[in-house]
N, C-alpha and C positions, 0 to 999 in steps of 0.2 A: 504493500499500500504506500502510495507517495506521500510526501510531506504535505502537499496541497490537499489531498483527499483527507488526511488526518485533521488538518486545520479546519476544513469545512465541516466535517463530522463533529469536531469539538464545538464549533460555533453553533451548530444546530442543536446539539446536545445541551449546551448552555442555555439556549433559548427555550428549550422544552422543559428542562428540569429546573424548577424554581424553588425547591426545598433542599435544605441542607442534609447531609447524611444523618445527622443527629435527629432532625425532624422526621425523616423518612423512617428510621429506626424506631422511633417512638410510635409513629403512626402504625407500623407494621405489627406492633404488639397489641393493637386494639381489636375488639370483636368486629367493629365495622370493617376494618381493613380485611379481615379473614372471611367475611360474609359475602364478598363479591368476587366475580371473576369465574372463568372457566376452569374447572377442576377435573383432572383426568384420574379416574379411579378413587374419587373421594378425597384425595390428598390436597396438597397446596395448589392454590390457583396459579395460573401463568403470570398474572400480574404481580402477585405476592412475591413469587420466586424472582421476578424481574426486579422488583424493589430491593430485595436483598443483594442482588448483583450490582444494582445501581449504587448502593452504599459502599460496596467494595471498590468500584470504579472510582467514586468520588474520593475515597481515601488513599488511592494510589497516586504516586507521583506520575506526572504525564509521561516521563521518559520510561516508566516501568509498564505502561499500558501495552497490551498485546493487540494483534489483529483481531482476535476474538473479542476483546473489550471494545474495539472500534466498531465491529459489527454489531454488537449489542447496543452501543450508543446510537448507531444509526437506526436500529429497530425501535428504540425508545422514542426517538424523534418522529419517526413514522406513525407510531401508535398514538402519541399525544396529538399530532396534527390531525389524524383522522377522527380520533374520538372527540376532539374539541369541537369539531364541526357538527357534532350530534347533540349539542347543548339542549336540554329540555327548557321549556318555557317556565317561567316563574322562579321562585326561590330554589336554588340548587344546593343549599348548605348541607342538607341531610338527605342526599340522594345517592343511589348506587352509582350514578354517572360520575359524580365528584369523587366518591370513595375509590372507584376504579382508577380514575386519573391520578389520584394521590398515591395509589400503589406503584405507579409508574414515575413517581417523583414530581408530579405537577399538581399544584393546588390552584384550581381556576379562580379561587376567591382572593388570591394574593395579588 
């Protein structure tokens, strides 16, 4: 992956993820976080697992990030961009839509 690609992915990721690693970690411990998302076999949801991965990426030095990290960062940006367009009408504070985005590191109320 070229430096230019990494820089663009980093910029897009930074635009999408507006929660800190500590905020995401605290959020992932809530019942609301665990209540949303697609679960395969009744286990952890895709978004919840992604949130844990985002925390790891945020805590890494940029020079230590792997191509797999950048691939996940790109996936996060894509998810947040797509899901944000599906905003429901009205107050979204206590909605599955917001909770799902927060699992991916984006709080639409920030």
